[in-house]
C-alpha positions in Angstrom: -143.3 36.7 -42.2 -141.1 38.6 -39.8 -142.1 36.2 -37.0 -141.1 33.2 -39.2 -137.7 34.8 -39.9 -137.0 35.3 -36.3 -138.0 31.7 -35.5 -135.7 30.4 -38.2 -132.8 32.5 -36.9 -133.3 31.2 -33.4 -133.4 27.6 -34.6 -130.1 28.2 -36.6 -128.4 29.7 -33.5 -129.5 26.8 -31.3 -128.3 24.2 -33.9 -124.9 26.0 -34.1 -124.4 26.0 -30.3 -125.5 22.5 -29.6 -122.4 20.7 -31.1 -120.1 22.9 -29.1 -121.7 21.9 -25.8 -121.8 18.2 -26.6 -118.4 17.5 -25.1 -118.1 16.0 -21.6 -115.9 17.5 -18.9 -113.1 15.3 -17.4 -110.8 15.8 -14.4 -107.5 13.9 -14.6 -105.4 13.7 -11.5 -101.9 12.3 -11.6 -98.3 12.8 -12.6 -97.0 14.1 -16.0 -95.2 11.3 -17.9 -94.7 13.2 -21.2 -95.2 16.8 -22.3 -94.6 18.5 -25.7 -96.0 21.6 -27.3 -99.2 19.8 -28.3 -99.5 16.7 -26.2 -99.7 16.0 -22.4 -99.6 12.5 -21.0 -100.7 12.0 -17.3 -100.5 8.8 -15.3 -103.6 8.8 -13.2 -103.2 8.4 -9.5 -106.4 6.3 -9.1 -105.6 3.5 -11.5 -102.1 4.1 -13.0 -103.6 4.4 -16.5 -101.7 6.9 -18.8 -104.1 9.4 -20.4 -103.0 11.1 -23.6 -104.5 14.6 -24.1 -104.1 17.1 -26.9 -102.9 20.5 -25.6 -103.9 23.7 -27.5 -101.8 26.8 -27.1 -104.7 28.5 -25.3 -104.6 26.4 -22.1 -104.4 28.0 -18.6 -101.6 26.7 -16.3 -101.6 27.7 -12.7 -99.6 26.9 -9.5 -100.5 28.3 -6.1 -103.2 30.5 -7.7 -100.6 32.2 -9.9 -100.7 31.9 -13.6 -97.8 30.0 -15.1 -96.5 29.2 -18.6 -96.8 25.9 -20.6 -93.0 25.9 -20.2 -93.5 25.2 -16.5 -95.0 21.8 -17.3 -92.3 19.1 -16.7 -92.2 15.3 -16.5 -92.8 14.2 -12.9 -95.0 17.1 -11.7 -98.3 16.3 -10.0 -101.2 18.0 -11.8 -105.0 18.3 -11.9 -106.1 18.6 -15.5 -109.5 19.8 -16.6 -110.2 18.5 -20.1 -113.1 18.2 -22.5 -113.9 15.5 -25.1 -116.2 12.8 -26.2 -114.5 10.1 -24.1 -111.2 9.3 -22.3 -109.5 8.5 -25.6 -110.3 11.9 -27.2 -109.4 14.7 -24.7 -108.3 18.3 -25.1 -106.8 20.1 -22.2 -108.5 23.2 -20.9 -106.6 24.0 -17.7 -103.7 22.5 -15.8 -103.2 23.0 -12.1 -99.7 22.1 -10.7 -100.1 20.7 -7.2 -97.8 19.4 -4.5 -97.2 15.7 -4.3 -99.6 13.8 -2.1 -98.2 12.7 1.3 -97.2 9.0 1.3 -99.3 6.6 3.3 -97.6 4.9 6.1 
C-alpha cells in the first residue's frame, strides 16, 4: 500500500509540473515601440513585425551586465527580449536586455 501511495504522489507531481513547462521560449530582437506597466511592444529587426508581449512586474531588465529598472525601458531603445508563451501571439516577457543600436550597413 505504501508503494502505491508513493507512486500516486509522484504521478501527481509530474502532472502538476508538465503544464508549467509546456511553454516555448522566444527571443525577440528589435526596437521598443510602446511600453507601459504591463505591456511591451517590440518591432523586430528581422521582419519589421511588431510583437505585443505582456510584462509582469517580476521581469529582469539589464544593460551592460548591470541590473536596471522597468522605468529604464523607453520607446526607441534596442532590446533583446526573452519571452515564453504558446506562440508569437501569446508571449510573456521574462528578461529584457537593453543593447546598443546595430551599426548601419553602408
